[in-house]
N, C-alpha and C positions, 0 to 999 in steps of 0.2 A: 304938623298935618294937620288937616280940619277932619271934621266930623264923617262929612262923607269919605275922605279917603281910608279913614279908620273902620269904617262901616262895611268897603269895598274889600280891605285886607281882610277884614274878618270874615268875611262871605267868601275869600278866595281861599284863605287856610281851611275851613270846614270843607271847601270841596275837595280840596287837597287829601286831608284827612279820611274822607268817603273815600278816596279813589285809592288811598291806602291800603283803608279796612278792606274794599273789595278784593284786593291784589292778594292780602294777607291770606282772605279765604281762601283761595284758590290754591296757595300753597299745600303741597305734599312733599314730605322728606322722609327719608329710612335711615334709622339706625340700627346698628347692628353690634355685634359682642359674639365671642367664642369661634373667632374666625369665619363667622358668616353662620354659625351656628342657629343663632337666632336673630330675626328681624323684627323689626315693628316700623308701622309705617303710621304716621301722625301729620293730622291736619291743622291747617294755621291758627283754626281755633283751638288747638294744644286736644283735640280728641284723636283718640287712637283709634284707627282705622282699621288696620289687622295685626296680628301676630302672627309668625311662621316659626314652627322649630322642628328642624332636622330631625330626623327619625333616629338617629343613631344619640341625639343628646338627652330626650327624655328616660332612655333606660340606663343611664349612670345614675349618679347621686344626686338626689333631689335639690340639695343645697347650691351645686352646681349651677342646676338649670334655674332655679330661683337670681343667683348673682346674675347669672346671665341676661334673664327678664331684664333685671335690674338696671344692668350697665347699657343695654339694647336701647331702653327707655331714654336712659339719659343722655344716651348717646343721639336718640331720635330730638329731644327737647334741645341739645344747645346748637344742632343743627336749623331748627325749627327759629329758634331766637338769634342766628347769626344772619339767617333768611329774612327775618323780620326786621331788625334793622336795615340791612342792604336795600328792601323793597321802599321802607317808610323813610330811606334818606333820598331815593332815586324820586319818587313820587313827588315827595315834598320840597326836592329842590335844594337841599342842604348842602354847603359849600364842602368839600371832602374835609376829611378829619371830625368833623363835627359830631359829639355826640349824643344821640337822644337820650332824653331822660327815664329810659327803662329798659 
């Protein structure tokens, strides 16, 4: 492979990474816990967009609410990780089953 081929390949890879980043920035996922009593929406850049808590949930035990919040955030982050890997794989045209290093 010549120098120009390597440069072209690097440019294509950079372009694919930029496309993937743009796709990831569009992602929004919702995590929930307590049978939907607590819901958390997270964007592709790992920023929490919103948290909603059922009215009856916060009237109970504070510790349970805290646990629900943690569980909903973790659920959203796990969904985001899966969605991110899926987007990166499809945009970068990786063969099926190939895992990304993140």
